[in-house]
C-alpha angles and dihedrals in degrees: 000000000000117000090242092055092045089051091056095044089064090068128066110211112244105164121025127227090246093052091050092050092048093049093048088054089053092048090050091051090052093047092046089052093047093050099037110154091009136092125236139196117216117209106200116201109228137251102004100044098041095099094041093043095049092050091047099048092051087064096048111106100186119087108281147172126191139202134180128234118198114213135153136196103156137081109185107319097334129091112231090208086227124100115221112199105206101176144025131238115261096196129070103243098179111131091359132124106252130197115187110207118201134170101229140012103209115141090358091231098115097047095044091050093048089047090056092047091051092046089062089065089062100235121186092241136354126203132166131221124192130183094212132026119186120222103237143117111272130192093211121087096225132114127183116243095221123031126187100194137354114216138174119267097279131134105255133187138182136068089059097323113116150187108217088336093305126117096027091121097061111118091220137042116254142171112255116234107252091226087075096061107020 
């Protein structure tokens, strides 16, 4: 078996490329409606939300700018419970409408920390948009404003989501075979 085929057999497809594209269109329509006659700055959390964020902002019809913010909280499949901020904002977000785009809402720790960092810059508004939200009990009192898909508490990869930086390039979202990380 070729390495490429072996790579893909380690993932069970959960959300198709077509479903992702359709849902991103719906999210864009909702965001366009919410920010009609306003401008917005998207803060895309790198690396996980780069694919999702780039597909989303291309469908936004209101005036926009975007920036990336590199953060990390995971090693393998485990949250470190520590946010590492690996970059700085390049745009002035003071008194601006901000949408933070992230790949996955799992524990909620990353997004809530980024939300608090952004709040310190005194933006006009802050909302969050995630591609995936896991159904699970969380200790944090934080809920994303826009959610692409809700899934069970499984370790997923693809469409920007990774396991040790692998699988980001899959066109779909799939559940990673536990034999890879157990």
